[in-house]
KESE-286486 format. One line per 3 residues: number of its first residue (from 1); for each residue x, y, z of N, C-alpha, C. Coordinates in steps of 0.001 Angstrom, whole numbers. Atoms other than C-alpha are relative to their C-alpha. Example, Ala and Ser with C-alpha at 12.3 -4.5 7.8 and 13.67 -1.06 7.14 Angstrom:
% residues 2
1) 890:-1190:0:12300:-4500:7800:900:1200:0 | -820:-1190:-60:13670:-1060:7140:-770:1090:730
% end
This chain:
% residues 290
1) -1225:728:323:-11324:44846:-48127:1163:482:842 | -1088:-528:-811:-9042:47173:-46193:-46:-557:1410 | 136:562:-1346:-10449:45892:-42914:480:-1444:30
4) -409:1401:52:-9927:42266:-43957:1506:-122:-140 | -1453:70:155:-6347:42920:-45086:706:400:1283 | -588:-391:-1282:-5584:44694:-41796:-96:-1129:1008
7) 169:1121:-928:-6984:41779:-39817:952:-1138:-351 | -916:1058:413:-4948:39313:-41866:1437:347:395 | -1350:-415:-390:-1785:41358:-41214:209:-157:1500
10) -111:175:-1453:-2503:41331:-37461:144:-1476:360 | -103:1436:-272:-2989:37548:-37524:1397:-511:-332 | -1342:431:389:296:37047:-39370:1052:505:987
13) -955:-538:-975:2143:39333:-36942:-59:-774:1318 | 140:788:-1233:746:37477:-33915:595:-1394:-174 | -550:1327:268:1706:34171:-35529:1519:27:37
16) -1462:-104:-11:5281:35368:-36060:529:189:1417 | -444:-216:-1376:5544:36548:-32450:-68:-1278:824 | 185:1219:-793:4225:33267:-31053:873:-1149:-479
19) -675:1171:549:5971:30839:-33381:1359:325:-623 | -1382:-316:311:9184:32702:-34125:365:11:-1456 | -417:-202:1377:9328:33746:-37756:-440:-1059:-975
22) 512:1013:922:7613:30691:-39206:-1052:638:-896 | 928:-611:944:5681:31644:-42311:-1428:-415:320 | 1407:268:-316:1989:31949:-41642:-681:-642:-1196
25) 721:690:1067:-87:29504:-43638:-1310:-512:571 | 1290:461:-522:-3797:29056:-43022:-188:-1496:-254 | 241:1434:147:-4912:25473:-42495:-1015:-261:-1102
28) 964:405:1016:-6654:23747:-45343:-1181:-701:662 | 1195:646:-546:-10052:22169:-44922:306:-1411:492 | -357:1361:-420:-8535:18660:-44748:783:14:1309
31) -780:-88:-1239:-6058:19732:-42046:-886:356:1181 | 918:-372:-1080:-8775:21374:-39998:-860:-1182:406 | 834:1153:-299:-10969:18278:-40266:768:-1072:748
34) -810:991:-696:-8155:15975:-39235:346:412:1414 | -318:-470:-1343:-7206:18156:-36286:-1204:-101:913 | 1201:84:-814:-10795:18288:-35079:-318:-1438:389
37) 267:1395:-321:-11083:14510:-35237:932:-517:1092 | -956:453:-995:-8002:14107:-33056:-121:742:1322 | 65:-799:-1222:-8932:16724:-30475:-719:-736:1118
40) 786:665:-1041:-11504:14630:-28628:-704:-1199:-589 | 700:1188:456:-13362:11375:-28772:-1454:294:-321 | 1378:-355:300:-16653:13194:-29111:-52:1454:-445
43) 230:-1370:453:-17934:16347:-30799:-1463:324:265 | 1355:-365:-364:-20993:18106:-29421:-359:1393:-492 | 327:-1290:574:-21021:21226:-31552:242:1136:971
46) -138:-1171:-859:-21586:24425:-29649:-113:-345:1469 | 121:382:-1398:-22368:22530:-26447:1337:-431:599 | -1264:513:-515:-18810:21183:-26168:740:1018:856
49) -671:-956:-883:-17166:24410:-24883:-781:284:1277 | 807:-276:-1187:-20075:25006:-22513:85:-1151:994 | -111:1146:-889:-19916:21470:-21115:1367:-42:673
52) -1329:-62:-603:-16161:21811:-20603:80:1098:1051 | -29:-1104:-962:-16633:25170:-18892:-801:-320:1250 | 808:393:-1155:-19277:23617:-16632:658:-1079:843
55) -741:969:-795:-16742:21021:-15463:-211:-1440:-388 | 228:1370:443:-17771:17936:-17456:1199:-483:-813 | -1044:618:800:-15052:15650:-18757:-629:-701:-1205
58) 508:632:1209:-15360:13611:-21968:-1082:-1024:273 | 989:1042:-293:-17164:10581:-20527:-1202:576:731 | 1111:-610:-724:-19236:12708:-18150:-904:793:-939
61) 798:-782:946:-20342:14958:-21015:-872:-910:-861 | 802:932:807:-21457:11976:-23125:-1183:-534:802 | 1084:499:-845:-23479:10569:-20226:-1032:1081:262
64) 923:-1101:-288:-24951:13969:-19460:-892:291:-1202 | 784:-291:1202:-26042:14593:-23059:-1027:-1100:-254 | 940:1114:212:-27575:11122:-23395:-1135:42:1021
67) 1017:-54:-1048:-29391:11486:-20072:-966:1159:-227 | 850:-1169:190:-30677:14980:-20848:-911:-165:-1211 | 822:211:1190:-31872:14096:-24344:-1100:-1015:283
70) 1019:979:-348:-33665:11011:-23005:-1094:584:873 | 997:-614:-870:-35366:13020:-20272:-887:977:-756 | 799:-962:765:-36454:15733:-22700:-970:-707:-951
73) 888:753:887:-37861:13176:-25164:-1151:-612:793 | 1053:579:-839:-39744:11396:-22369:-973:1070:479 | 863:-1093:-448:-41046:14709:-21041:-900:476:-1130
76) 812:-438:1127:-42190:15729:-24524:-1107:-973:-330 | 1023:1006:303:-44017:12447:-25126:-1112:16:1040 | 1014:-13:-1055:-45761:12502:-21740:-840:1275:-55
79) 736:-1257:57:-46697:16163:-22160:-996:13:-1143 | 903:11:1152:-48177:15675:-25620:-1192:-909:254 | 1111:906:-296:-50235:12681:-24452:-893:550:1103
82) 793:-516:-1112:-51325:14531:-21313:-729:1288:-315 | 589:-1310:256:-51943:18062:-22564:-313:249:-1464 | 242:-196:1422:-52094:17601:-26325:999:981:-602
85) -892:-916:718:-50615:20126:-28723:355:1223:835 | -268:-1179:-815:-50822:22885:-26095:1236:-178:887 | -1143:240:-873:-48011:21221:-24102:1319:-161:-718
88) -1244:162:752:-45419:21172:-26876:1073:978:478 | -952:-1031:-407:-43807:24354:-25501:750:-378:1275 | -643:348:-1275:-42887:22613:-22210:1397:-566:-227
91) -1307:615:262:-40011:20617:-23726:1055:1049:-363 | -999:-1045:242:-38223:23660:-25239:319:841:1229 | -244:-758:-1228:-38657:25511:-21947:918:-772:950
94) -868:817:-847:-37074:22603:-20059:1429:-13:-535 | -1336:-45:593:-34157:22575:-22521:673:1344:260 | -568:-1323:-270:-33693:26335:-22065:433:132:1455
97) -384:-33:-1415:-33660:25964:-18281:1267:-806:252 | -1215:807:-149:-31034:23215:-18550:1213:730:-564 | -1096:-795:567:-28928:25451:-20784:424:1110:955
100) -326:-1047:-974:-29167:28261:-18254:716:-578:1215 | -689:642:-1130:-28113:25818:-15524:1461:-264:-341 | -1385:208:428:-24998:24914:-17518:772:1315:-12
103) -664:-1302:-4:-24207:28597:-18011:312:439:1423 | -223:-374:-1398:-24568:29113:-14277:1153:-793:599 | -1115:808:-486:-22217:26219:-13507:1329:507:-552
106) -1230:-529:595:-19641:27620:-15942:405:1309:658 | -319:-1272:-653:-19882:31054:-14329:540:-223:1405 | -482:259:-1358:-19439:29636:-10839:1417:-555:2
109) -1376:498:99:-16326:27739:-11933:968:1128:-313 | -863:-1138:322:-14886:30878:-13489:150:935:1192 | -65:-852:-1181:-15750:32840:-10370:891:-617:1072
112) -870:672:-957:-14084:30222:-8170:1461:62:-404 | -1378:-124:475:-10976:30306:-10342:518:1419:212 | -429:-1393:-126:-10867:34103:-10243:306:375:1445
115) -258:-326:-1397:-10938:34132:-6444:1455:-250:390 | -1413:279:-279:-7395:32653:-6445:923:452:-1130 | -811:-338:1177:-6232:33965:-9813:947:1170:277
118) -867:-1143:-291:-4908:37315:-8565:1137:-394:933 | -1070:486:-886:-3003:35553:-5779:1043:-793:-776 | -942:737:849:-1464:33263:-8406:908:959:-768
121) -797:-952:763:-319:36238:-10495:1051:674:884 | -948:-669:-902:1282:37973:-7507:1096:-965:444 | -997:986:-429:2982:34789:-6283:941:-367:-1139
124) -834:334:1149:4225:33962:-9770:976:1130:-320 | -888:-1138:236:5618:37473:-10259:1113:60:1043 | -1020:-6:-1054:7418:37255:-6899:1024:-1106:-221
127) -921:1098:252:8890:33870:-7787:938:275:-1161 | -849:-324:1157:10156:35111:-11142:1052:1036:377 | -957:-1019:-410:11807:38115:-9488:1147:-591:831
130) -1080:646:-764:13791:35749:-7255:957:-778:-890 | -890:680:928:15341:34201:-10366:-479:-1353:-457 | 510:1307:410:13168:31115:-10806:-452:44:-1456
133) 558:130:1339:12248:29888:-14248:-1516:155:93 | 1451:-225:-90:8644:30969:-15017:-809:-1281:135 | 746:1250:-86:7473:27387:-15525:198:-665:1351
136) -266:552:-1329:9170:26219:-12322:-751:795:1065 | 715:-833:-961:7721:29169:-10431:-1500:-272:-39 | 1424:313:114:4254:28326:-11793:-328:-1316:694
139) 231:1279:-680:4553:24724:-10567:114:143:1514 | -160:-197:-1441:5741:25915:-7163:-1204:704:612 | 1151:-726:-526:2684:28146:-6819:-1160:-916:385
142) 1103:919:-307:427:25084:-6631:-88:-298:1483 | -11:319:-1431:1485:24460:-3023:-601:1111:847 | 550:-1123:-761:101:27862:-1987:-1516:-81:145
145) 1458:60:21:-3513:26858:-2623:-481:-1338:555 | 544:1259:-533:-5743:24230:-968:-318:-995:-1104 | 278:1052:981:-6586:20952:-2660:-1289:247:-780
148) 1280:-265:669:-10086:22204:-3514:63:1172:-976 | -111:-1174:851:-8776:25236:-5412:99:-406:-1469 | -66:258:1442:-9365:25261:-9172:1351:407:-573
151) -1317:-429:476:-6082:27119:-9654:1020:-1105:221 | -931:1093:-276:-4168:24296:-7995:-231:-1185:-944 | 295:1115:908:-5946:21679:-10101:517:272:-1404
154) -462:-317:1345:-5139:23496:-13323:1527:-28:-92 | -1465:68:2:-1467:23848:-12374:466:-1454:20 | -359:1416:-34:-1315:20139:-11538:-265:-660:-1349
157) 276:533:1336:-2955:19324:-14891:1070:438:-994 | -1072:-485:862:-333:21473:-16601:1268:-824:195 | -1183:807:-286:2449:19561:-14868:-150:-1416:-533
160) 239:1351:520:847:16234:-15825:153:-47:-1522 | -118:-25:1457:641:17252:-19494:1457:63:-438 | -1423:-82:345:4321:18198:-19577:692:-1315:315
163) -598:1290:-360:5237:14949:-17796:-369:-1089:-996 | 437:997:990:3282:12989:-20417:615:225:-1377 | -690:-214:1260:5408:14438:-23206:-521:1136:-833
166) 518:-1124:757:3359:17431:-24308:1013:1143:27 | -955:-1103:42:5471:20381:-25418:-433:1118:937 | 287:-1084:-932:5739:23382:-23161:-1000:985:-587
169) 903:-952:642:3981:25611:-25662:-1427:-531:-35 | 1348:577:37:1031:23247:-26080:-598:-84:1396 | 510:88:-1367:753:22771:-22324:-456:1357:511
172) 388:-1341:-436:669:26516:-21676:-1263:453:-723 | 1194:-377:755:-1889:27047:-24433:-1246:-713:527 | 1132:746:-547:-4085:24403:-22772:-233:278:1478
175) 149:-296:-1425:-3704:25899:-19279:-1367:636:266 | 1324:-501:-408:-7156:26425:-17713:-912:237:-1204 | 827:-177:1195:-8822:25945:-21110:-1471:-258:271
178) 1403:256:-333:-12015:24751:-19417:-599:1105:861 | 499:-1117:-800:-12337:28016:-17466:-375:1141:-942 | 486:-1057:877:-14437:30648:-19227:259:1357:654
181) -396:-1274:-606:-12513:33706:-18029:697:848:-1062 | -552:-816:1089:-11619:36657:-20317:1480:341:143 | -1395:-392:-207:-8179:37304:-18749:987:-1135:-217
184) -925:1133:97:-6743:33813:-19195:735:-24:-1339 | -686:-36:1290:-5967:34262:-22891:1170:977:30 | -1108:-946:-151:-3848:37300:-22006:1152:-624:782
187) -1037:658:-790:-1987:35246:-19410:779:-999:-848 | -682:1002:824:-1235:32446:-21875:913:662:-1028 | -805:-671:1019:-36:34792:-24621:1202:686:623
190) -1114:-669:-673:2082:36806:-22185:1058:-1000:432 | -946:1017:-454:3662:33663:-20773:808:-551:-1172 | -693:557:1155:4493:32260:-24208:962:1012:-625
193) -873:-1019:580:5891:35549:-25520:1227:238:879 | -1136:-192:-898:8046:35993:-22414:977:-1168:-83 | -870:1172:119:9385:32456:-22748:755:4:-1320
196) -638:38:1313:10131:32854:-26437:988:1150:-183 | -838:-1170:226:11573:36370:-26410:984:255:1126 | -919:-186:-1118:13312:36129:-23033:-216:1270:789
199) 273:-1234:-721:11650:39243:-21637:-497:-302:1417 | 455:160:-1376:10663:39832:-18020:-1512:-143:38 | 1432:272:-85:7262:38472:-17123:-624:600:1259
202) 533:-432:-1295:6925:39882:-13595:-846:1262:-129 | 749:-1249:140:5820:43393:-14611:-1324:-245:-715 | 1237:314:724:3281:41994:-17064:-1008:-695:905
205) 907:702:-909:1833:39688:-14403:-620:956:1011 | 559:-982:-931:1434:42592:-12000:-1087:835:-666 | 1031:-759:711:-486:44544:-14629:-1246:-855:-229
208) 1157:885:150:-2702:41529:-15321:-762:-136:1314 | 655:72:-1304:-3383:41213:-11595:-776:1261:327 | 699:-1262:-238:-4299:44900:-11408:-1278:72:-828
211) 1198:1:850:-6720:44518:-14328:-1070:-917:580 | 966:940:-570:-8350:41494:-12685:-631:562:1266 | 557:-604:-1221:-8737:43301:-9356:-957:1136:-337
214) 921:-1060:413:-10288:46297:-11106:-1297:-575:-540 | 1218:645:503:-12707:43961:-12866:-868:-492:1157 | 758:461:-1160:-13716:42421:-9544:-648:1161:738
217) 557:-1171:-678:-14181:45849:-7958:-1168:581:-789 | 1081:-531:837:-16285:47047:-10894:-1232:-895:81 | 1134:911:-83:-18446:43915:-10702:-730:156:1333
220) 649:-206:-1303:-19080:44478:-6974:-799:1299:17 | 731:-1264:47:-20083:48100:-7623:-1276:-134:-823 | 1186:205:832:-22455:47066:-10399:-1048:-824:746
223) 935:839:-757:-23975:44379:-8180:-737:814:1049 | 656:-846:-996:-24649:46947:-5462:-945:1008:-653 | 826:-1013:665:-26064:49438:-7975:-1316:-565:-501
226) 1223:575:579:-28607:47054:-9501:-827:-750:1039 | 761:717:-1031:-29714:45549:-6175:-1361:645:213 | 1279:-691:-208:-32412:48235:-5781:-976:-281:-1138
229) 889:315:1125:-33761:47533:-9286:-592:-1397:147 | 532:1346:-239:-34075:43840:-8431:-1085:21:1068 | 983:-65:-1078:-35884:44649:-5205:-1283:676:-465
232) 1210:-682:477:-38252:47034:-6986:-851:-920:-875 | 765:921:840:-39217:44397:-9559:-684:-1071:844 | 627:981:-893:-39816:41823:-6833:-1117:636:819
235) 1043:-686:-746:-41799:44426:-4888:-1265:179:-819 | 1176:-145:871:-44086:45040:-7876:-768:-1311:-93 | 653:1305:50:-44768:41318:-8188:-667:-313:1332
238) 597:233:-1314:-45358:41113:-4446:-1280:794:197 | 1220:-803:-107:-47894:43954:-4636:-1139:-631:-795 | 1032:675:777:-49725:42108:-7409:-567:-1211:724
241) 480:1164:-755:-49904:38956:-5296:-841:423:1202 | 768:-482:-1157:-51093:40935:-2245:-1382:475:-440 | 1298:-465:511:-53825:42575:-4325:-903:-1187:-335
244) 796:1182:312:-54930:39181:-5617:-509:-703:1242 | 436:633:-1251:-55017:37702:-2104:-1051:842:719 | 992:-882:-630:-56900:40746:-773:-1344:-112:-702
247) 1252:152:765:-59454:40436:-3559:-661:-1338:287 | 557:1319:-298:-59847:36720:-2820:-619:-31:1389 | 511:27:-1372:-60356:37378:884:-1266:847:156
250) 1130:-910:-177:-62825:40252:499:-1166:-286:-954 | 1073:215:984:-64740:39349:-2659:410:-1163:-903 | -465:1173:740:-63866:35824:-3728:-929:-355:-1156
253) 950:364:1060:-67040:35397:-5792:286:794:-1284 | -301:-812:1186:-66099:38280:-8110:1253:-517:-699 | -1218:549:595:-62638:36767:-8605:-294:-1304:-735
256) 356:1248:664:-64146:33376:-9408:-791:261:-1282 | 753:-338:1208:-66559:34983:-11870:938:507:-1100 | -964:-497:991:-63646:36768:-13563:795:-1147:-615
259) -745:1151:513:-61733:33494:-13863:-879:-840:-920 | 903:802:819:-64801:31741:-15273:-347:681:-1317 | 332:-724:1234:-65336:34455:-17883:1130:-203:-1025
262) -1051:246:1009:-63481:33782:-21191:951:1184:-195 | -872:-1177:141:-62161:37359:-21385:782:253:1289 | -648:-263:-1284:-61385:37675:-17673:1206:-895:253
265) -1120:919:-223:-59176:34580:-17515:1179:357:-889 | -1087:-400:888:-57217:35846:-20512:724:1228:526 | -625:-1209:-558:-56633:39226:-18869:850:-351:1220
268) -753:392:-1190:-55556:37620:-15593:1264:-765:-386 | -1170:762:441:-53254:35145:-17356:1028:905:-671 | -927:-935:635:-51779:37964:-19452:737:853:1011
271) -661:-783:-1039:-51072:40048:-16352:1047:-799:754 | -972:862:-689:-49396:37148:-14568:1208:-270:-894 | -1106:261:938:-47341:36375:-17679:914:1215:-128
274) -805:-1211:133:-46201:40004:-18034:833:260:1256 | -774:-189:-1234:-45169:40211:-14368:1153:-989:80 | -1066:1001:-30:-43219:36954:-14599:1078:316:-1038
277) -963:-356:1040:-41601:38060:-17866:854:1194:421 | -754:-1161:-465:-40611:41385:-16325:1048:-372:1037 | -965:430:-1015:-38962:39700:-13337:1144:-771:-639
280) -1050:770:664:-37096:37244:-15556:927:899:-819 | -822:-912:794:-35925:40035:-17855:900:856:898 | -807:-784:-928:-34748:42136:-14894:1143:-837:566
283) -1053:874:-506:-32823:39174:-13479:1042:-285:-1070 | -953:296:1082:-31274:38533:-16890:942:1168:-257 | -840:-1136:337:-30023:42043:-17562:857:462:1177
286) -807:-383:-1162:-28698:42450:-13997:838:-1137:538 | -789:1123:-502:-27008:39073:-13672:1489:316:-118 | -1449:-235:-19:-23294:38970:-12920:655:-615:-1233
289) -736:472:1160:-20924:38584:-15835:1501:160:247 | -1448:-117:-104:-17205:38037:-16184:508:1158:-847
% end
């Protein structure tokens, strides 16, 4: 109970800082339901944030989900008719691979945004120090990046939202909301607090830029450190393939007899499965993360 009361006090304090002394009142179930219905024209459960992070808009996400579900159903039907009950596992595997592809697309977008994010923080801090309004300085920073930059697109989207009548606070809270990056929430909160309290934002932006650069440096060091482990796992699999090819070239009849034997084929299939599982697990635990 003490932990819950402490968390509630922290939420109320953050609410007062962001919204200026307004009494904190949790939303009722009806209010939450109404807000969720107005947020978007479609709701895709847990897939919605992932689809947004992967770069799909509302209409594109609906088409993608319909297309993917249709393909998976067709694949499942054809597999069951072709392989029987033994092929049921193919459809879940295809869905898992598609999910991993979406995660990869979301990571690449976040990585592309991060490549220009530190430059945005430094340019924004410099503009604020010259006396520009933080929002004006943020809009001016868009001209520093090429048209293909995700940072420029997000700044232009922010300007469009404000031009369409969205409040400054709502526009800042929605800045780069489709980018799955851990430092963006700090940027939004810092920007809103500086605007509300009138404090200097330049020093905070420099610290955020330093944290982001340290994160990038740490990720590069980790990538270099685990490169040897990846190579060793691939080398083990390569040795297994070389042994199999050598056995086939020197004594192919014994290999064929082992495959024809009910126990031998199970041992060979189990070994291949374990090697593939080991490589996949090594790639999973050493993959890059934000």
